[in-house]
Steps between C-alpha positions, in 0.01 A plus 500: 500500500271754657230717339654721229191683361579830678876488500558341161835374411641607835305237667786267474668686789226443749511720798877566459680826421222742582208617305650808360795313353274232360279766329803678336638167378159400364464829299846449347433136404154572346665772281780259408288222376208679336454520133636810317481640137833449316618849382623353182241251363198642698382160614385450865735218605681398807846668493786297633725675746859405398667696780424809701375758257556272191180361344440264200184464295394142448332571163738721305817406699607862555711578810474853650557688810222598749430538865617239754156333548310620197598534131411876470610791715245749646739789419 
């Protein structure tokens, strides 16, 4: 694979699909896979996305609704 230091996880696409599409996809995937605080147990853990907008905490096992790509909504 090519150099991915600048483009991050979107480096898997190489030169395909255009830079703006790859940047948008990269920002979504970084938010999706980062660590978040569980709103119930308060621990910083990797939340598991069950489905679009449905998240599960790996520690306490609670299932709750959130945004499509992150467990808490901005609004």
